[in-house]
C-alpha positions as a printed Julia matrix, in Angstrom:
398×3 Matrix{Float64}:
  85.21  135.02  113.39
  82.02  137.51  113.15
  81.26  139.66  116.17
  78.46  141.99  116.99
  80.2   145.18  116.9
  80.87  147.58  113.73
  84.3   147.5   112.33
  86.21  150.84  112.61
  89.22  149.86  111.22
  91.01  149.14  108.01
  90.56  145.39  106.96
  93.93  143.17  107.33
  94.69  141.67  104.09
  97.04  138.39  103.43
  98.54  137.81  100.18
  99.39  134.69   98.22
 101.71  134.45   95.28
 102.73  137.62   94.24
 106.47  137.11   94.75
 109.77  138.39   92.92
 109.08  138.29   89.12
 105.18  137.96   89.68
 102.36  140.1    87.75
  98.98  139.78   89.24
 100.04  139.96   92.76
 101.38  143.26   92.7
  97.84  144.1    90.79
  95.85  142.84   93.75
  98.28  144.49   96.18
  97.69  147.8    94.59
  94.04  147.45   93.91
  92.98  146.27   97.34
  94.23  149.08   99.2
  93.47  152.02   96.41
  90.56  153.24   98.58
  92.5   153.16  102.08
  90.17  150.53  103.25
  92.51  147.55  103.59
  96.24  147.08  104.48
  98.26  144.17  103.6
 100.0   142.43  106.62
 100.74  139.07  106.11
 101.83  136.93  103.07
 103.0   133.48  101.91
 104.75  134.99   98.48
 105.97  131.99   96.77
 105.98  128.26   96.7
 109.68  128.51   97.52
 109.94  129.26  101.13
 113.28  131.11  100.99
 111.75  133.28   97.61
 108.63  134.11  100.15
 110.81  135.26  102.75
 112.83  137.01  100.65
 109.88  138.84   98.58
 107.9   140.17  101.71
 110.17  143.49  101.97
 108.78  144.61   98.67
 105.3   144.65  100.0
 106.72  146.11  103.63
 105.29  142.84  105.45
 106.91  141.98  108.56
 109.39  139.03  109.06
 107.09  137.84  111.46
 104.37  137.63  109.17
 105.78  136.23  105.96
 105.34  132.91  105.91
 107.08  129.97  103.85
 103.86  128.11  102.27
 100.15  129.29  102.76
  99.47  126.12  104.93
 101.86  127.79  107.4
 100.31  131.13  107.17
  96.61  129.7   107.38
  97.49  127.96  110.7
  99.24  130.41  112.37
  97.04  133.26  111.63
  93.86  131.47  112.72
  95.8   131.43  116.34
  96.13  135.21  116.38
  93.79  137.21  118.0
  90.77  138.94  116.4
  92.23  141.89  116.34
  95.67  141.27  114.88
  94.58  138.08  112.24
  94.26  138.71  108.5
  90.48  139.51  107.58
  90.83  137.99  104.0
  93.56  136.6   101.67
  93.89  137.35   98.15
  95.11  134.14   96.1
  97.23  135.06   93.31
  98.53  131.96   91.99
  98.76  129.41   89.08
  95.52  128.08   88.28
  96.34  124.66   89.3
  96.8   126.02   93.43
  93.61  128.13   93.55
  91.5   125.54   94.87
  93.49  123.94   97.81
  94.55  127.16   98.86
  91.22  128.82   98.69
  89.49  125.75  100.4
  92.31  125.85  103.22
  91.67  129.25  104.25
  87.48  129.21  103.67
  87.75  126.09  106.21
  89.64  128.25  108.45
  86.52  131.15  108.21
  88.78  133.49  106.32
  87.15  135.28  103.41
  88.9   134.95  100.07
  89.63  136.61   96.82
  90.38  134.32   93.86
  91.95  135.17   90.77
  90.56  133.99   87.78
  89.58  131.21   86.48
  88.6   130.05   89.97
  89.92  126.64   90.14
  91.65  123.98   88.1
  88.44  122.01   87.04
  84.86  122.07   87.38
  85.01  119.52   89.86
  87.6   121.69   92.4
  84.95  124.74   91.48
  81.72  122.49   92.42
  83.39  121.46   96.09
  84.85  124.82   96.69
  81.16  126.29   96.23
  80.0   123.82   99.14
  82.72  124.81  100.89
  81.89  128.46  100.58
  78.6   127.75  101.46
  79.09  125.92  104.55
  81.41  128.68  105.93
  79.59  131.44  104.94
  82.87  133.23  104.25
  82.76  136.31  101.67
  84.42  134.87   97.89
  85.0   136.73   95.46
  86.39  135.97   92.03
  88.6   138.92   90.33
  86.76  139.15   87.05
  87.94  143.01   87.41
  86.19  144.24   84.07
  83.13  143.84   85.98
  84.11  146.79   87.86
  84.37  149.36   85.31
  81.84  152.09   85.98
  80.44  151.68   82.3
  80.16  147.81   82.65
  78.24  148.67   85.48
  76.0   151.35   83.81
  75.63  148.64   80.63
  74.32  146.39   83.34
  71.82  148.55   84.91
  70.54  149.85   81.59
  69.76  146.34   80.08
  68.44  145.18   83.32
  65.93  148.34   83.79
  64.78  147.36   79.89
  66.31  150.58   77.88
  67.8   148.07   75.28
  64.52  145.89   75.15
  64.4   141.95   75.29
  68.27  141.27   74.4
  68.59  138.9    71.22
  72.46  138.74   70.99
  75.6   139.4    72.07
  79.27  139.42   70.58
  82.14  139.35   73.51
  85.98  138.85   72.41
  89.54  138.87   74.3
  92.38  139.6    71.36
  95.74  139.25   72.41
  98.92  138.44   70.09
 101.81  138.01   72.86
 101.77  134.33   72.5
 101.95  134.54   68.69
 105.5   132.83   68.89
 106.43  130.16   71.64
 108.15  132.27   74.15
 107.13  129.89   76.63
 110.32  127.98   75.6
 112.4   130.6    76.73
 110.63  129.97   80.03
 108.87  133.89   80.0
 107.51  133.13   83.14
 103.91  134.39   82.39
 103.77  132.31   79.33
 105.36  129.08   81.23
 102.58  128.26   83.23
  99.7   129.59   81.35
 100.63  127.08   78.54
 101.5   124.44   81.01
  98.11  122.09   81.35
  99.38  120.85   84.64
  99.2   124.33   86.06
  96.6   126.06   83.22
  94.48  123.54   83.07
  92.23  121.85   79.9
  92.14  125.33   78.27
  94.82  127.66   77.69
  93.51  130.83   75.99
  89.77  130.35   76.43
  90.51  129.44   79.88
  92.84  132.56   80.14
  91.11  135.06   78.42
  87.88  133.64   76.99
  86.06  133.34   80.69
  86.61  136.95   80.79
  84.64  137.53   77.66
  81.85  135.31   78.64
  81.75  136.3    82.26
  81.24  140.18   81.08
  78.35  139.21   78.78
  76.9   137.01   81.48
  77.52  140.03   84.04
  76.18  142.61   81.62
  73.04  140.58   80.53
  71.96  138.47   82.92
  71.04  135.84   80.51
  70.97  132.38   81.56
  72.69  130.02   78.97
  71.49  127.11   77.5
  73.62  124.94   75.24
  77.14  125.66   73.64
  79.04  124.66   70.64
  82.82  125.63   70.24
  85.68  125.2    68.29
  89.24  125.57   69.41
  92.57  125.96   67.74
  96.42  125.61   68.56
  98.3   127.25   65.83
 101.62  127.56   67.11
 103.44  123.62   66.47
 104.23  122.12   69.24
 101.85  124.34   72.33
  99.91  122.1    74.08
  96.98  124.16   75.06
  94.82  126.24   72.53
  95.73  129.63   71.5
  92.72  130.71   69.79
  89.06  130.05   69.8
  85.26  130.97   69.35
  82.04  129.66   70.63
  78.64  130.05   70.14
  76.2   130.23   72.8
  72.36  129.69   72.93
  70.33  130.69   75.9
  67.26  130.41   77.91
  65.18  133.24   76.2
  66.49  132.66   72.76
  69.15  134.77   72.72
  72.37  134.33   70.71
  75.63  135.04   72.03
  79.47  134.53   70.82
  82.75  134.4    72.56
  86.24  134.62   70.43
  89.21  134.73   71.93
  93.03  135.12   70.62
  96.53  135.34   71.88
  98.16  134.95   68.13
  96.86  137.68   66.41
  99.5   140.68   65.93
  99.45  144.21   67.31
  96.47  143.34   69.79
  97.37  143.85   73.32
  94.03  143.46   75.9
  91.65  144.43   73.39
  88.04  143.57   75.47
  85.21  144.09   73.25
  81.41  143.38   73.8
  78.37  144.31   71.93
  74.52  143.71   72.97
  71.63  143.82   70.64
  68.45  144.29   72.28
  65.02  145.39   70.59
  65.15  148.76   71.5
  68.54  149.59   71.48
  72.48  148.21   70.99
  75.21  149.24   72.87
  79.12  148.68   72.3
  82.36  149.14   75.06
  85.6   147.99   74.73
  88.03  147.77   77.76
  91.2   149.62   76.1
  88.43  153.05   75.73
  86.82  152.51   79.25
  85.68  155.57   79.42
  83.43  155.44   76.66
  80.29  153.58   75.64
  78.36  153.77   72.64
  74.23  153.19   72.52
  72.47  152.89   69.32
  69.08  153.16   68.03
  68.31  153.15   64.25
  66.9   156.56   62.75
  68.74  158.4    65.89
  72.32  159.7    66.18
  74.52  157.58   68.22
  74.82  158.42   71.78
  78.48  158.14   73.35
  78.18  157.89   77.15
  81.07  159.0    78.87
  82.34  158.05   82.9
  81.32  161.15   84.25
  79.88  160.39   87.81
  77.81  163.92   87.82
  75.74  162.94   84.66
  72.43  162.72   85.38
  72.2   159.62   82.85
  74.66  157.82   85.32
  72.9   154.93   87.1
  73.94  154.93   90.89
  76.37  152.0    90.97
  77.85  153.33   88.06
  78.49  156.93   89.82
  79.55  154.81   92.84
  82.21  152.95   90.72
  83.99  156.62   89.99
  86.76  157.88   91.96
  87.73  161.25   89.54
  85.65  163.61   87.68
  84.87  162.81   83.93
  87.88  163.4    81.75
  90.32  162.05   83.73
  91.04  158.16   82.56
  89.96  155.13   84.92
  91.0   151.76   84.15
  92.28  148.5    84.84
  93.55  148.97   88.41
  90.16  151.01   89.2
  88.26  148.32   88.15
  90.22  146.0    89.78
  89.51  147.7    93.38
  86.1   148.28   92.78
  85.64  144.5    92.64
  87.69  144.74   96.04
  85.83  147.59   97.78
  82.16  146.0    96.89
  83.69  142.56   98.86
  84.74  144.68  101.44
  81.2   145.69  102.12
  80.08  141.99  102.55
  83.3   141.27  104.95
  82.16  144.02  106.99
  78.98  143.12  107.24
  79.67  139.57  108.18
  82.47  140.81  110.91
  79.71  142.99  112.31
  77.46  139.85  112.35
  74.9   140.84  109.92
  73.58  138.16  107.1
  75.38  138.77  103.83
  73.37  138.14  100.4
  76.03  136.77   98.94
  73.71  135.16   95.93
  72.94  138.93   94.83
  76.47  140.65   95.09
  77.88  142.83   92.42
  81.22  141.5    92.57
  81.7   138.22   91.15
  81.05  134.94   93.85
  82.0   131.91   94.16
  79.02  130.7    91.93
  80.05  133.14   88.93
  83.27  131.17   89.17
  81.44  127.75   88.95
  79.88  129.35   85.99
  83.12  130.48   84.46
  84.5   126.61   84.96
  81.93  125.08   83.34
  82.28  127.4    80.59
  85.75  126.21   80.16
  85.01  122.37   80.48
  82.24  122.54   78.08
  84.1   124.53   75.64
  86.6   121.81   75.29
  84.54  119.04   75.36
  82.98  120.52   72.39
  85.79  121.42   70.51
  87.14  117.43   71.17
  83.69  116.64   69.46
  84.22  118.97   66.94
  81.82  121.51   67.75
  78.78  119.33   69.08
  76.49  121.25   70.97
  76.59  120.52   74.63
  74.74  121.73   77.58
  75.98  124.87   79.41
  73.13  125.07   82.01
  74.3   124.51   85.62
  72.14  124.73   88.66
  74.62  127.52   90.25
  74.11  129.94   87.13
  72.79  133.11   88.03
  71.2   135.84   86.18
């Protein structure tokens, strides 16, 4: 697929999942085109062929590019001329389907944007990483909170040494929507997220705990060493965890905690992270994403706001902003920042240039493996009453 010519057009997108009644597929479709760098042209929008085709008008996908299955889509798109086939696909389906879909398209040479967690289990994640490495496709995992400007600001400040040596972090993702067993009423999002056959070995920790862990790893660059975790299912009859806490020891001696809940009354999407360094600490809350506190003992607390014109903001943080300060940017814009960073690499690949995927600012296949390793070891540790297990993995990146 790569050529030596510059790409002077929009990238062509294919969407897997996102049919009628879905949530995350529409988010992907919206974020992908927010900066007018891509256009959605094809899709396999449901595992039900009739529903897949019926959903196509909702996305302005023409009937001839509305496929009844992802396999039919991959085969048909691969046969199209370079000037017509999709450049990438977005995988917005339940966890148990990610691997086969992503692998099929990657092996066919298509770039992939995959929802998290990347796969159903760690073995699949490791195999997918091999496929991505072999094919050279651009592969991104949509841990969307990494796209927030002040998250990238924090990452830059930490890595520039502004906080000194990192001693600790506390990351959490607290929700309350599964306080009762709404999955029994076949609420679509709850039904598959609480089903071990579709969600995987973890429930709450696989769904939102991975976000908290990824956010901390993205910001700090700390390399994990060992983990102790206790997961709990508070709603009787539910098959997967709905609450949990993990303690992580890092290779530099730092400590971290990851807590996740889906049964806390009144909590919505409360992602928080606090990072302690020897020189300063910082604090960021996802529900107020345009503010970040930086604190030093004996000094007034400093409030950083998302301001693309402020001299204190780093280049990557400024580049992640679209509107002036005071106009809120949040979930969709952060999601779009993950997409647009991946687009840069897709364009480079299409132009025949070498892509340094290992050092991408967007979460890549290595981060997807890291997340699945985290989930796997959390579940195993909890089964052993919080036993300390290794969290090292050869694909972990700083």
